[in-house]
C-alpha positions in Angstrom: -36.0 21.8 -25.1 -36.6 25.0 -23.1 -35.4 27.5 -25.7 -36.7 27.8 -29.2 -33.2 27.9 -30.8 -31.9 24.8 -28.9 -35.2 23.0 -29.5 -35.1 23.5 -33.2 -31.4 22.3 -33.3 -32.4 19.2 -31.3 -35.3 18.4 -33.7 -33.0 19.0 -36.7 -30.4 16.6 -35.2 -33.1 14.0 -34.7 -34.3 14.4 -38.3 -30.8 13.8 -39.6 -30.4 10.7 -37.5 -33.6 9.3 -39.0 -32.5 10.1 -42.5 -29.1 8.4 -41.9 -30.8 5.4 -40.4 -33.2 5.2 -43.4 -30.3 5.4 -45.8 -28.5 2.7 -44.0 -31.5 0.4 -44.1 -31.9 1.2 -47.9 -28.3 0.2 -48.5 -28.8 -3.1 -46.7 -31.9 -3.8 -48.7 -30.0 -3.1 -52.0 -27.2 -5.4 -50.9 -29.8 -8.1 -50.0 -31.4 -7.8 -53.4 -28.1 -7.9 -55.2 -27.1 -11.1 -53.4 -30.4 -12.7 -54.3 -30.2 -11.6 -57.9 -26.6 -12.8 -58.4 -27.5 -16.6 -58.7 -30.3 -15.8 -61.2 -27.9 -13.8 -63.4 -25.4 -16.6 -63.4 -28.0 -19.2 -64.5 -30.0 -16.9 -66.7 -33.2 -17.6 -64.8 -35.8 -14.9 -64.8 -37.6 -13.6 -61.8 -41.2 -14.6 -61.3 -44.0 -12.4 -60.1 -44.1 -8.7 -59.9 -41.0 -6.6 -59.9 -40.0 -5.3 -56.5 -40.7 -1.6 -55.7 -37.8 0.8 -55.8 -35.9 1.2 -52.5 -37.1 4.3 -50.7 -34.5 6.2 -48.6 -37.1 8.4 -47.0 -37.8 7.8 -43.3 -41.2 6.2 -42.7 -43.9 8.3 -41.2 -43.8 6.1 -38.0 -40.0 6.4 -37.5 -39.0 7.6 -34.1 -35.9 9.1 -32.5 -35.4 10.0 -28.9 -34.2 13.6 -28.5 -32.6 13.2 -25.1 -31.2 9.6 -25.4 -30.5 8.8 -29.1 -28.2 5.9 -28.2 -31.1 3.6 -27.3 -34.3 2.6 -29.0 -37.6 1.0 -28.1 -37.4 -2.8 -27.7 -39.7 -5.6 -26.7 -39.6 -6.5 -23.0 -40.4 -9.7 -21.1 -44.0 -8.5 -20.4 -44.6 -8.6 -24.2 -44.7 -4.8 -24.3 -42.3 -2.1 -25.5 -40.0 0.0 -23.5 -37.1 2.4 -24.1 -34.3 0.6 -22.3 -30.9 -1.1 -22.5 -30.1 -4.8 -22.4 -27.9 -5.7 -19.4 -25.5 -8.7 -19.7 -23.6 -10.6 -17.0 -21.2 -13.5 -16.8 -21.2 -15.3 -13.4 -18.7 -17.6 -11.8 -19.9 -21.0 -10.9 -18.3 -21.2 -7.4 -19.3 -18.1 -5.5 -21.8 -16.2 -7.7 -19.2 -13.5 -8.6 -20.0 -11.5 -11.7 -16.9 -12.0 -13.9 -18.0 -9.7 -16.8 -20.8 -7.3 -17.5 -22.0 -5.0 -20.2 -25.1 -3.1 -21.5 -26.1 -3.2 -25.2 -28.9 -1.7 -27.3 -29.6 -5.1 -29.0 -33.1 -6.5 -28.5 -32.0 -10.1 -28.5 -29.0 -11.9 -26.8 -27.9 -14.2 -29.6 -25.1 -11.8 -30.6 -23.8 -11.2 -27.1 -22.4 -14.6 -26.3 -19.0 -14.0 -28.0 -18.4 -10.5 -26.5 -19.2 -11.8 -23.0 -17.0 -14.8 -23.5 -14.1 -12.5 -24.5 -14.7 -10.2 -21.6 -14.7 -13.2 -19.2 -11.4 -14.4 -20.5 -9.9 -10.9 -20.1 -11.1 -10.8 -16.5 -9.5 -14.2 -15.8 -6.3 -13.0 -17.4 -6.2 -9.8 -15.3 -6.8 -11.8 -12.1 -4.0 -14.3 -13.1 -6.5 -17.2 -13.0 -5.3 -20.0 -15.2 -7.7 -22.1 -17.2 -8.3 -25.7 -16.0 -5.9 -28.3 -17.4 -5.9 -32.1 -17.7 -3.2 -34.5 -16.6 -1.0 -33.7 -19.6 -1.2 -29.9 -19.0 -3.4 -29.1 -21.9 -6.1 -26.4 -21.3 -9.6 -27.8 -20.8 -12.7 -26.1 -22.1 -14.6 -24.0 -19.6 -18.2 -25.2 -19.1 -20.5 -22.3 -20.1 -24.3 -22.3 -20.1 -26.8 -19.8 -21.3 -30.6 -19.6 -21.8 -32.4 -20.0 -25.1 -32.1 -16.3 -25.9 -28.4 -16.8 -26.7 -28.9 -19.8 -28.9 -27.4 -19.5 -32.4 -24.9 -21.6 -34.4 -22.5 -18.6 -34.8 -22.5 -18.0 -31.0 -21.8 -21.7 -30.3 -18.9 -21.8 -32.8 -17.4 -18.5 -31.4 -17.5 -19.7 -27.8 -15.9 -23.0 -28.8 -13.1 -21.1 -30.6 -12.5 -19.1 -27.4 -12.1 -22.3 -25.3 -15.5 -22.7 -23.8 -17.7 -25.8 -23.7 -21.1 -24.3 -24.5 -24.3 -25.8 -23.1 -27.5 -24.0 -24.0 -31.2 -24.5 -24.1 -32.8 -24.7 -27.5 -36.3 -24.1 -26.3 -38.6 -23.9 -23.3 -39.5 -27.1 -21.5 -42.7 -27.4 -19.5 -42.2 -28.2 -15.9 -44.8 -31.0 -15.9 -43.3 -32.7 -19.0 -41.1 -35.7 -18.6 -37.5 -35.4 -19.9 -37.4 -36.6 -23.5 -34.9 -39.2 -24.5 -32.2 -37.7 -26.8 -32.1 -39.1 -30.3 -29.3 -41.6 -31.1 -28.1 -39.7 -34.2 -29.2 -36.0 -34.2 -29.1 -34.5 -37.7 -29.0 -30.7 -37.4 -26.7 -28.7 -35.2 -29.7 -27.5 -33.2 -30.7 -31.2 -32.7 -27.2 -31.9 -31.5 -27.4 -29.1 -28.9 -30.8 -30.3 -27.7 -29.5 -33.9 -27.4 -26.5 -32.6 -25.4 -28.8 -30.7 -22.9 -31.2 -33.7 -22.7 -28.5 -36.2 -21.7 -28.0 -36.9 -18.0 -24.7 -35.1 -17.9 -26.1 -32.1 -19.8 -29.2 -31.9 -17.6 -27.1 -31.9 -14.5 -24.8 -29.2 -15.8 -27.6 -27.0 -17.1 -29.5 -27.4 -13.8 -26.7 -25.5 -12.1 -28.0 -22.3 -13.6 -30.6 -22.4 -10.9 -27.9 -21.9 -8.2 -25.5 -19.7 -10.1 -26.7 -17.0 -12.5 -30.5 -17.0 -11.7 -30.0 -16.2 -8.0 -27.7 -13.3 -9.0 -30.5 -11.8 -11.1 -32.9 -12.2 -8.2 -30.5 -10.7 -5.7 -30.0 -7.6 -7.8 -33.5 -7.1 -9.1 -35.7 -8.3 -6.2 -33.4 -8.2 -3.2 -31.8 -4.8 -4.0 -34.7 -3.4 -6.0 -32.6 -2.5 -9.1 -35.2 -2.9 -11.9 -34.5 0.2 -14.0 -31.6 2.5 -14.9 -31.6 6.0 -13.5 -29.2 7.6 -16.0 -29.4 8.2 -19.8 -27.0 7.5 -22.5 -25.2 4.2 -23.3 -22.0 5.2 -21.6 -23.8 6.2 -18.4 -25.9 3.0 -18.5 -22.7 0.9 -18.7 -21.2 2.8 -15.8 -24.3 2.4 -13.7 -24.5 -1.3 -14.4 -20.9 -1.8 -13.5 -21.4 0.0 -10.3 -24.3 -2.3 -9.4 -22.1 -5.4 -10.2 -19.3 -3.9 -8.1 -21.5 -3.5 -5.1 -22.8 -7.0 -5.7 -19.1 -8.2 -5.2 -18.8 -6.1 -2.0 -21.9 -7.8 -0.5 -20.4 -11.2 -1.4 -17.1 -10.4 0.3 -19.0 -9.2 3.4 -21.0 -12.4 3.5 -17.9 -14.6 3.1 -16.3 -12.6 6.0 -13.8 -10.8 3.7 -11.6 -14.0 3.7 -9.6 -14.5 0.5 -10.8 -17.7 -1.2 -8.6 -19.8 -3.5 -9.7 -19.9 -7.1 -11.6 -23.1 -8.0 -9.8 -25.5 -10.2 -12.9 -26.0 -12.3 -14.5 -22.9 -13.6 -18.0 -22.5 -14.8 -19.5 -19.5 -16.5 -23.2 -18.7 -16.8 -24.8 -16.1 -19.1 
């Protein structure tokens, strides 16, 4: 931004990104309208109310694009505000709080990250020659996996089950003072079935282990080591910085365990 020529080129590149983004959103809106109009055309039913406005491909006056870090965008944070940041992900082992897989995305929510993190976890286990747990007949057993309510979606649950996990996830926030509700005898919807699974005694015991597995890892990194923000820019650099943080987390664990090799647990648990 120091020179006029480079500054104009940077602004022009930002303008083109906004135009491409606006065109993409316009194409998605046209596709949505076409899908909604198809059933009416088959049945001959007319639309009620006013006709929708024509799709505008022009960027809105409030559209924004970062000139120095176009890979990311502003997203809502835990403090109910907005920040320009990346969304760090981690999959943690249930035996020794080892981060099995990690990544950084530009997605505001986590409900699309369960399947990629599950695949990355399986790849790490395969590279480490760690076999999945098996029953008496030698058949592979599902790996218990829990995540918080931000990951909850039907597509995520089906994807993890297809990968060989036994997903257990919270479907909402429970007040600490509230008594545990009795699960319904015959839950109807898929979300009600997940809620009944977590509310059962076995489900509550399994999900409570998040307090001693993945939650302490977040506290050790953010509070104990003071890593609360990225220092670099660009998605590729953010991923490298987060992987370096996770690597040093492993080194601290090895130092605490006296650098003694520990046999892999027969029963694996994964927490997101």
